[in-house]
N, C-alpha and C positions, 0 to 999 in steps of 0.2 A: 447481491446473492439471488437475484430473481430467477435464475435458471434452476435453482434447487427447490423452489416453492412447492412444486407439485410432485416432488420425489419422496418416496417413503424411505426414510433412513432409520431402519430398525437397529437398535443396539442391544446386544446380549452381553451383560456383564458377568456371566457365570464364571468365565475363565479368570477374571480379575478377582472375584470372590474366592475362588478355589486357591489361587496363588497366595492371596493375603490371609486366607483362613479367617475371613471376616465378611460380614455383610451388614448393611444398615438395618436398623429396626424398622418394622412396618410403619410406625408412627412418624418416621422421618421421610417417608416417601414424598416425592415432590408434589404429587397431586393433593396430598393431605396438608403439606406445609404451606402451599400457596394460599390456602384460606387464611392462615395466621399472618403470612407476609402481607397480604392485601389488607387485612384488618389493621395491622400495626401501621401500615403506610397511611391509611385513612385517619385512624384515631390519634396516632402520635407522629404526625408527619414531620415535625421538626427534628425529633429524636431519630427517626428513621433515616432522614436525609443526612443528618450529622454523622451517624455511625457508618453509613455506607460510604460517604465521601471521605471520612477519616481513614477508612480501610483502603480506599483507592489511593489516597495520598501516600500511605505507608508502604504500599506494595507496588502499585502500577506506575505511579509517576517516577519513582526512583529508577525502575528498570527502563522506562522510556528515556530518562535522562542519560543513563548508561549507554543505551543503544545509539542515541544521537551523538554523544561525545565520541564513541568508538567509530561510528560511521564517518565522522569528520576527520578523525585521526588517520583512518586507513582509506580515505576517499580516493586518493590518486591510484592506489593499488586496486581498489574495487573497479574503478573506471577502466583501467588497463585490462583487467581480467575479463570484464564484460565485453569490451571492444574486441579483444582477441577471440573470444568465443563467437561473437557475431560475424567477424570477418574471416573466420576459418574457412578455407576453401571447400571443405566438406559441407558447410552450411549455406553455400550460395543459393541453393534451391529454396531454402527456408527464408532467406533474407535478401532477395534479389535487389530490392530498392535501397536497402541500407548499404549494400555493397557498392552501389553507384554514388553514394554520398561522398563529398569531400571528407577525407579521413579526420582532419582536424575539427571540422564541423560536427562530425559524428561523435567525436570524443567529448565535445562540449554539450551536445544534446544528452549524452549519457550522464555527464556531470550534473546537468540541470535536473534530470530525472531523479538521480540519487539525492540531490539536495531537497527536492520537493518531498520525497518519501521521508527523509530524515526530519524535515520540519514538521510534517503532518504528525509523525510519531512524537516528536518533542512537544508540540503544542496541543496534541489530541484534537485538532481542528480539521475535520474532514472537508470543510468548505474549501480549504486550500487545494485539496486534491480534486474536488468536483470542478472547480473553475479551471484548473490546469488541464484536466482531462478533456474538457470541452474544447479548449483552444488547441491542444495537441491533436485530438481526433479530427477536428476540422481541417487543420493543416495537412495531416497525413491523407485525409480523404481527398483533398484537392490535389495532392501530389500523386494520387492513384495508388496509394498503398492499400492493400487489402486488410480487412480487420484481422484475419488469422495471422498475417505477418506481424502486425503491430502487437497482437497478443503474445506471439512467440517471443518477440523482443522484450516485452515486459516480464515474461516468465523467466527468461534467461537472467534478467536483473534480480528477480526474486530469489532464484536458486543460488546465485552467486553471493548475494548479500547474506542470506541465511547461513550458507556454508562457511563464509569467512567470520561471521559473528560468533557462531557456535564454537569455533576453534579457540576463541579467547578464553583464557582461564577465569577471568572475572565474570564471565557469563555462563560458565559450565553448569551452575546450579539453576540457571534460569532458561534452560533450553526451550521449555514449553512456552514460556512467556515471550521469548524472542520470536519463536515460530508464530505465535498468535499476533503479535504486533506487526510483523512484516507481512504475513499472509493476509490478515484482515485489511491492511492498507492497500496492498497490491490488488486484492480482489475488488475492493471498492473502486480503484483506479480503472481496472479492466471493465467493470460493469458500466462505469460512466462513459468510457470510450465506446463501448458497444452501443449504448443507448444513443450517443451522438451520431454514430455511423447510421443507425437505423432511422434517425430523424432525417438525415441528409438523403438517404436512399429512398425515403418515402415521398420526397418532394419532387415537383416537376423540374424540367431542365432550366426554366427561367429563374427558379430559386437558386440553383447551383451557379448560374451565371452571375447572380447578384452577390453571393458570398465570395466569389472570386475577387471582387473589388475590395474586400476588406483586407487591411494590411495585418499580417501576422509576423511573428519573429522571422527575420529574414537573414540574419547574419550572426557570426560568432560574437561580435561586439555586443549585440543585443542580449545574447544568452549570458555572456560574462557579467554584464551589468546586473541581470536578474539574480544570478548566483551570489554576487557580492551583496546585493540588497537583502537576500534571504539570510545570509550570514549575519548581517547587521541586525535583522529582526530577532534572530535567536540570541544574539548577544544581549539585546534589550530584555528578552524574556528571562535570562539568567539573573537579571538584577532583582527580580521580584522574589 
């Protein structure tokens, strides 16, 4: 989220207060409560950790499991919708390099992206996304994809996934959490891709020639194998 660090994001809750006919008492203002939160964390660190982790398990993990399971259930439909959007004739100017890809290869690239996002949400491990983003960005950079094109591709995935998940009756009451999980994961992915692009662009030509020698995912069979391995990993996670 580095691009938002220097932005002033002022929020005025007056409309919310008016609609609810309610507003928090001054003693619960975040600037006042932070003193108590910090003190409790220092003085009663074990209790503080236990209560916060218990709350996360009760609410967040359950939703993350739902999202993963549903994404796996509708994965083929998701991939087809994303592929259709990317390859639509009206979108050629936005995705010129993706249009040049072998269509079957593109489909498995989208499948791998969906699987990575689902696994990151399921495990709550952003390291998976960070490592994948670095590999993906390097490959796309060497293939002369621009960062805006890659970003638009990821954004289409984000919008499609959120749209399809929110349509599910079992997630109707969790729309905000669905949005948070997907958006946060996608934003993290995009930021890592952007950073990797910037690293490559800031280096001299001999560095670029050197990374060209590194082997990356080159075929559909490689991608299929990784997707299967990720499915196995999440199968193991469910046993805990």
